[in-house]
N, CA, C and O atoms as a GROMACS GRO file, in nm:
protein
  208
    1MET      N    1  -2.774  -1.547   0.264
    1MET     CA    2  -2.768  -1.395   0.110
    1MET      C    3  -2.831  -1.503   0.026
    1MET      O    4  -2.857  -1.623   0.019
    2ALA      N    5  -2.841  -1.358  -0.050
    2ALA     CA    6  -2.905  -1.440  -0.202
    2ALA      C    7  -2.840  -1.361  -0.309
    2ALA      O    8  -2.800  -1.247  -0.328
    3PRO      N    9  -2.853  -1.509  -0.388
    3PRO     CA   10  -2.805  -1.514  -0.521
    3PRO      C   11  -2.760  -1.393  -0.606
    3PRO      O   12  -2.863  -1.342  -0.650
    4ALA      N   13  -2.669  -1.336  -0.640
    4ALA     CA   14  -2.666  -1.244  -0.768
    4ALA      C   15  -2.755  -1.276  -0.920
    4ALA      O   16  -2.710  -1.364  -0.994
    5SER      N   17  -2.839  -1.224  -0.947
    5SER     CA   18  -2.906  -1.210  -1.073
    5SER      C   19  -2.814  -1.220  -1.190
    5SER      O   20  -2.738  -1.132  -1.230
    6PRO      N   21  -2.835  -1.357  -1.248
    6PRO     CA   22  -2.781  -1.407  -1.398
    6PRO      C   23  -2.782  -1.291  -1.498
    6PRO      O   24  -2.683  -1.293  -1.571
    7ALA      N   25  -2.896  -1.157  -1.531
    7ALA     CA   26  -2.866  -1.059  -1.553
    7ALA      C   27  -2.806  -1.060  -1.680
    7ALA      O   28  -2.812  -1.118  -1.788
    8PRO      N   29  -2.730  -0.949  -1.609
    8PRO     CA   30  -2.554  -0.936  -1.653
    8PRO      C   31  -2.535  -1.064  -1.741
    8PRO      O   32  -2.595  -1.054  -1.848
    9ALA      N   33  -2.489  -1.144  -1.729
    9ALA     CA   34  -2.405  -1.239  -1.761
    9ALA      C   35  -2.524  -1.289  -1.915
    9ALA      O   36  -2.459  -1.315  -2.017
   10VAL      N   37  -2.666  -1.299  -1.928
   10VAL     CA   38  -2.750  -1.322  -1.995
   10VAL      C   39  -2.702  -1.218  -2.067
   10VAL      O   40  -2.643  -1.225  -2.174
   11SER      N   41  -2.732  -1.113  -1.999
   11SER     CA   42  -2.724  -0.960  -2.168
   11SER      C   43  -2.566  -0.949  -2.276
   11SER      O   44  -2.546  -0.929  -2.396
   12VAL      N   45  -2.450  -0.984  -2.117
   12VAL     CA   46  -2.322  -0.926  -2.201
   12VAL      C   47  -2.324  -1.138  -2.279
   12VAL      O   48  -2.209  -1.158  -2.318
   13ALA      N   49  -2.403  -1.255  -2.300
   13ALA     CA   50  -2.403  -1.322  -2.403
   13ALA      C   51  -2.449  -1.294  -2.495
   13ALA      O   52  -2.394  -1.297  -2.606
   14LEU      N   53  -2.650  -1.235  -2.450
   14LEU     CA   54  -2.675  -1.185  -2.516
   14LEU      C   55  -2.596  -1.071  -2.722
   14LEU      O   56  -2.612  -1.057  -2.843
   15ILE      N   57  -2.532  -1.041  -2.622
   15ILE     CA   58  -2.483  -0.880  -2.747
   15ILE      C   59  -2.331  -0.974  -2.784
   15ILE      O   60  -2.298  -0.970  -2.903
   16GLY      N   61  -2.266  -1.032  -2.717
   16GLY     CA   62  -2.167  -1.070  -2.817
   16GLY      C   63  -2.227  -1.216  -2.904
   16GLY      O   64  -2.220  -1.172  -3.019
   17SER      N   65  -2.256  -1.293  -2.912
   17SER     CA   66  -2.432  -1.408  -2.984
   17SER      C   67  -2.423  -1.285  -3.110
   17SER      O   68  -2.385  -1.320  -3.222
   18THR      N   69  -2.456  -1.163  -3.086
   18THR     CA   70  -2.554  -1.115  -3.214
   18THR      C   71  -2.439  -1.038  -3.269
   18THR      O   72  -2.443  -1.005  -3.387
   19VAL      N   73  -2.335  -1.006  -3.195
   19VAL     CA   74  -2.118  -0.941  -3.279
   19VAL      C   75  -2.179  -1.104  -3.325
   19VAL      O   76  -2.285  -1.135  -3.380
   20LEU      N   77  -2.077  -1.178  -3.282
   20LEU     CA   78  -1.950  -1.287  -3.349
   20LEU      C   79  -2.090  -1.316  -3.524
   20LEU      O   80  -2.054  -1.324  -3.642
   21LEU      N   81  -2.281  -1.327  -3.457
   21LEU     CA   82  -2.333  -1.394  -3.587
   21LEU      C   83  -2.331  -1.265  -3.653
   21LEU      O   84  -2.375  -1.305  -3.761
   22LEU      N   85  -2.313  -1.133  -3.671
   22LEU     CA   86  -2.279  -0.995  -3.795
   22LEU      C   87  -2.141  -1.045  -3.816
   22LEU      O   88  -2.140  -1.141  -3.894
   23GLY      N   89  -2.082  -1.028  -3.794
   23GLY     CA   90  -1.915  -1.031  -3.812
   23GLY      C   91  -1.966  -1.142  -3.889
   23GLY      O   92  -2.049  -1.085  -3.959
   24ALA      N   93  -1.968  -1.248  -3.916
   24ALA     CA   94  -1.957  -1.369  -4.013
   24ALA      C   95  -2.104  -1.391  -4.099
   24ALA      O   96  -2.134  -1.500  -4.147
   25LEU      N   97  -2.193  -1.269  -4.111
   25LEU     CA   98  -2.261  -1.207  -4.186
   25LEU      C   99  -2.175  -1.152  -4.254
   25LEU      O  100  -2.134  -1.236  -4.334
   26ALA      N  101  -2.115  -1.037  -4.271
   26ALA     CA  102  -2.039  -0.909  -4.276
   26ALA      C  103  -1.955  -1.009  -4.405
   26ALA      O  104  -1.971  -1.032  -4.524
   27LEU      N  105  -1.827  -1.059  -4.261
   27LEU     CA  106  -1.719  -1.208  -4.422
   27LEU      C  107  -1.763  -1.231  -4.523
   27LEU      O  108  -1.727  -1.191  -4.634
   28VAL      N  109  -1.860  -1.310  -4.491
   28VAL     CA  110  -1.966  -1.359  -4.605
   28VAL      C  111  -1.968  -1.245  -4.725
   28VAL      O  112  -1.885  -1.220  -4.813
   29GLY      N  113  -2.070  -1.199  -4.700
   29GLY     CA  114  -2.125  -1.104  -4.784
   29GLY      C  115  -1.956  -0.966  -4.851
   29GLY      O  116  -1.934  -0.890  -4.946
   30GLU      N  117  -1.895  -1.004  -4.746
   30GLU     CA  118  -1.718  -0.973  -4.824
   30GLU      C  119  -1.680  -1.071  -4.905
   30GLU      O  120  -1.630  -1.034  -5.012
   31THR      N  121  -1.686  -1.144  -4.893
   31THR     CA  122  -1.600  -1.270  -4.932
   31THR      C  123  -1.720  -1.251  -5.122
   31THR      O  124  -1.670  -1.253  -5.235
   32ARG      N  125  -1.897  -1.232  -5.084
   32ARG     CA  126  -1.950  -1.260  -5.238
   32ARG      C  127  -1.962  -1.136  -5.270
   32ARG      O  128  -2.030  -1.140  -5.372
   33ALA      N  129  -1.931  -0.998  -5.240
   33ALA     CA  130  -1.790  -0.865  -5.321
   33ALA      C  131  -1.775  -0.894  -5.403
   33ALA      O  132  -1.862  -0.896  -5.489
   34GLY      N  133  -1.644  -0.936  -5.421
   34GLY     CA  134  -1.487  -0.958  -5.362
   34GLY      C  135  -1.498  -1.012  -5.518
   34GLY      O  136  -1.432  -0.970  -5.613
   35GLU      N  137  -1.644  -1.164  -5.521
   35GLU     CA  138  -1.647  -1.269  -5.616
   35GLU      C  139  -1.756  -1.231  -5.747
   35GLU      O  140  -1.799  -1.309  -5.833
   36SER      N  141  -1.790  -1.058  -5.728
   36SER     CA  142  -1.921  -1.066  -5.857
   36SER      C  143  -1.861  -1.062  -5.970
   36SER      O  144  -1.915  -1.110  -6.070
   37ALA      N  145  -1.683  -0.977  -5.977
   37ALA     CA  146  -1.676  -0.934  -6.074
   37ALA      C  147  -1.603  -1.044  -6.167
   37ALA      O  148  -1.557  -1.010  -6.277
   38THR      N  149  -1.592  -1.200  -6.110
   38THR     CA  150  -1.551  -1.265  -6.207
   38THR      C  151  -1.734  -1.370  -6.206
   38THR      O  152  -1.761  -1.467  -6.276
   39LEU      N  153  -1.814  -1.308  -6.113
   39LEU     CA  154  -1.930  -1.394  -6.160
   39LEU      C  155  -2.010  -1.307  -6.260
   39LEU      O  156  -2.120  -1.356  -6.284
   40VAL      N  157  -1.987  -1.204  -6.318
   40VAL     CA  158  -2.074  -1.138  -6.366
   40VAL      C  159  -2.007  -1.180  -6.544
   40VAL      O  160  -2.075  -1.188  -6.646
   41ARG      N  161  -1.801  -1.209  -6.527
   41ARG     CA  162  -1.771  -1.225  -6.625
   41ARG      C  163  -1.791  -1.348  -6.704
   41ARG      O  164  -1.780  -1.360  -6.826
   42ASP      N  165  -1.830  -1.460  -6.595
   42ASP     CA  166  -1.819  -1.575  -6.622
   42ASP      C  167  -1.959  -1.591  -6.725
   42ASP      O  168  -1.982  -1.634  -6.839
   43PHE      N  169  -2.039  -1.524  -6.604
   43PHE     CA  170  -2.183  -1.547  -6.715
   43PHE      C  171  -2.197  -1.413  -6.835
   43PHE      O  172  -2.285  -1.362  -6.765
   44LEU      N  173  -2.190  -1.357  -6.904
   44LEU     CA  174  -2.088  -1.250  -7.018
   44LEU      C  175  -2.077  -1.399  -7.084
   44LEU      O  176  -2.172  -1.462  -7.130
   45GLU      N  177  -1.961  -1.434  -7.080
   45GLU     CA  178  -1.896  -1.586  -7.113
   45GLU      C  179  -1.949  -1.645  -7.229
   45GLU      O  180  -1.932  -1.652  -7.351
   46GLY      N  181  -2.091  -1.720  -7.050
   46GLY     CA  182  -2.174  -1.855  -7.105
   46GLY      C  183  -2.270  -1.729  -7.188
   46GLY      O  184  -2.313  -1.784  -7.289
   47LEU      N  185  -2.314  -1.598  -7.185
   47LEU     CA  186  -2.442  -1.591  -7.275
   47LEU      C  187  -2.334  -1.559  -7.411
   47LEU      O  188  -2.407  -1.512  -7.498
   48THR      N  189  -2.199  -1.565  -7.461
   48THR     CA  190  -2.162  -1.506  -7.582
   48THR      C  191  -2.175  -1.648  -7.681
   48THR      O  192  -2.223  -1.667  -7.792
   49SER      N  193  -2.105  -1.741  -7.576
   49SER     CA  194  -2.094  -1.872  -7.694
   49SER      C  195  -2.259  -1.886  -7.642
   49SER      O  196  -2.292  -1.998  -7.679
   50ILE      N  197  -2.324  -1.851  -7.604
   50ILE     CA  198  -2.444  -1.986  -7.643
   50ILE      C  199  -2.571  -1.875  -7.750
   50ILE      O  200  -2.673  -1.930  -7.789
   51GLU      N  201  -2.544  -1.709  -7.790
   51GLU     CA  202  -2.558  -1.670  -7.923
   51GLU      C  203  -2.396  -1.714  -8.035
   51GLU      O  204  -2.348  -1.606  -8.067
   52LYS      N  205  -2.344  -1.785  -8.072
   52LYS     CA  206  -2.266  -1.869  -8.140
   52LYS      C  207  -2.319  -1.959  -8.240
   52LYS      O  208  -2.243  -2.034  -8.300
   0.00000   0.00000   0.00000
Protein backbone atom coordinates (compact mmCIF):
# COMPACT_ATOMS: atom_id res chain seq x y z
CA MET A 1 0.00 0.00 0.00
CA ALA A 2 1.39 3.42 -0.99
CA PRO A 3 1.70 6.14 1.67
CA ALA A 4 -0.80 9.00 1.58
CA SER A 5 0.26 12.27 0.02
CA PRO A 6 1.29 14.94 2.57
CA ALA A 7 -0.16 17.70 0.36
CA PRO A 8 -3.42 18.19 2.32
CA ALA A 9 -1.57 18.46 5.65
CA VAL A 10 0.91 20.93 4.19
CA SER A 11 -1.91 23.04 2.72
CA VAL A 12 -3.78 23.12 6.03
CA ALA A 13 -0.58 24.09 7.88
CA LEU A 14 0.21 26.90 5.44
CA ILE A 15 -3.32 28.29 5.54
CA GLY A 16 -3.41 28.08 9.34
CA SER A 17 -0.05 29.81 9.66
CA THR A 18 -1.16 32.57 7.29
CA VAL A 19 -4.38 33.14 9.20
CA LEU A 20 -2.49 33.25 12.49
CA LEU A 21 0.04 35.75 11.14
CA LEU A 22 -2.66 38.00 9.69
CA GLY A 23 -4.57 37.86 12.96
CA ALA A 24 -1.48 38.95 14.89
CA LEU A 25 -0.91 41.83 12.46
CA ALA A 26 -4.54 42.91 12.79
CA LEU A 27 -4.24 42.90 16.58
CA VAL A 28 -1.11 45.07 16.47
CA GLY A 29 -2.73 47.44 13.97
CA GLU A 30 -5.86 47.77 16.09
CA THR A 31 -3.78 48.52 19.18
CA ARG A 32 -1.76 51.19 17.38
CA ALA A 33 -4.87 52.78 15.89
CA GLY A 34 -6.39 53.01 19.36
CA GLU A 35 -3.34 54.87 20.63
CA SER A 36 -3.20 57.37 17.78
CA ALA A 37 -5.26 60.02 19.57
CA THR A 38 -2.91 59.89 22.56
CA LEU A 39 0.15 60.11 20.32
CA VAL A 40 -1.24 63.13 18.46
CA ARG A 41 -2.08 64.90 21.73
CA ASP A 42 1.40 64.25 23.13
CA PHE A 43 2.98 65.45 19.89
CA LEU A 44 0.98 68.68 19.90
CA GLU A 45 1.74 69.31 23.58
CA GLY A 46 5.44 68.83 22.79
CA LEU A 47 5.28 71.33 19.94
CA THR A 48 3.48 73.82 22.15
CA SER A 49 6.12 73.50 24.86
CA ILE A 50 8.92 73.99 22.35
CA GLU A 51 7.28 77.14 20.93
CA LYS A 52 7.09 78.79 24.37
